[in-house]
C-alpha positions, 0 to 999 in steps of 0.5 A: 523267754519272749523275744522282746525279753531277749531284745531288752537284755541284749541292749542291756549288756550293750549299755554295760559295756558302754559304761564300762568303756566310758568308766575306764576312760574316765579313769584314764583321764583321772590318771593324767590329772593325778600325774599332773597334781603330783608334779604341781605338789597339789592335793589330790582330794579337791572337795571344791571340784567334787561338789561342782561336778556332783551339782552338774550331774544333778542338774542334768539329770532327766530321771529315772535315778533320783538325784540322791542315787545318782550323787551316791553312785558317782560319789563311789566313782570318785572315791575309786578314782582318788584311790587309784591316783594314790595307787599310781603315786605309790607305784612311783616311789623308788623304795616301792616293791613295784619298782624293784622286786628284789630285796635291797641288801646292805653291805656293812662291812661283810655283814649282809643285811637283808640278804636272807638271815637275821642281823643284830645291832647292840650297844649303849643308848649314849657313848659315856666313854671308852671304857663302856663302849669298849665293855660292850663291844668286846661281848658283841664281838664275842658273840660273832656279830658286827654291828655296834650302835651308840649315841653321840648326839642325843635328842632328848625330850628335856633340855636339862637331860644328857644330850651326848658327847658329840664329836667326842663320842663318835671319836670313842665309837670310832677308836673302839669300832677299829679295834674290834673290827666293828661297823658303827651306827650312830644318830646324827640330828643336825645336817651340819654334822654329817660332814664330819660324822661321816668320817666316824661312822659307817651307818648314819641313823636317823631317829624317830623324832627326825623321820620327818626332818626332810632337810636332814633326810636329803642330806643323808641321801647326799652323804652316800652312807647307809642309813637306818630310818627309825619310824616316828612317834606318831607316823603312819606307814605310809609317812614312813615309807615317803620319809625313806623315799626322800633319802633314796630320791637322792641317789642313796639306795642303802636304806634300812627301816626300823620300827621302834614303836608308836604313841598310843594311849597305853601306858604300860609300855613306853611305846606300843610296838606295832609289829604288823609294820613288819611284814607290811613294810616288807610287802610294800618296800624292798629294803630291810626291816629292823625292830628296836626292842628297847625303844618300843617297849622301854622294858627290860623284861619285854626285850626277849618276847618282843625280839622273839616276835620280830624274828617270827613275823620276818624282820631282817634285824633286831636292835637293842641296848646294852650297858655294863652298868645300866643303874648309873647310864646317863640316859634310859637306864631302865631299859637297857640290858647289862652284859650277863642279861645280854648274854642270856638274851642273845643265846635264848633269841639265837635258839629261836632263830635256829628253830625257824630255820628248821 
């Protein structure tokens, strides 16, 4: 190799290192800009500013690269810079695994949700009366379980459908839970109802339709009760995580996430269960993750296989609906299990859980 070639290569190495230093310097400035945008609630992507920078680069280009080549190179740098700002923003989230490496464990009357075992939440879609809830609670208790769900406030697609018994429904849930020593999970749809509701329930459920009801999220964070947050019908995983951040930012760290299916073009099921969301949420956050197999499928015949999938993929818990007589249920009759079906369902799901432990 000639001395001239060696000298040119040394010059090239030197320039490469200078470019590296300048790119990293630019990245540091970009991070400071990202922090300011976050504090001022400004969108991180600014197409007008990007065009100004590209035009200035082209106007100062003296070759030998063509303007189109330089535009392509710098657009890649801009793209990487935007991704760096988004990564920095996610690092700041309190729910992020980067903020807390260890799993959050939520204690619900002795049930350690997120501690490594599988937790189960069963109960009727809607509270219709004492006998109905008590029948399900007896079956839940018989199986050695601790968590009972039941809807007292029911946000329905049609305003003419059964909307729940409200406070009366919460009173029924509380009475049954005390009798059977169970922890109650029930959905609250209005921040104004939270103050009364916390006297009756152990966990505040925020449903899919309210995942981005930010005033409700803040109120739930202030209430101090554990929260079960369901993913919105069309919400991205990042939007779901940010909704949880609203709750934790108010000082409430006892949050459980629930994947309950998302809306797609598919009509074979009520929703489409995004089973991949479970490991993603487990990687991105330190919060326990449930899967609601009832609302994700809307089909009684799919509850068992989807519950098996949830456990196999690493979910911390499974939620499903049980009714003593689904045929006369005031809501979601086609997707609720009766008690005998529930018995068989739980037997098979425990077999799967035990096999996975081995």
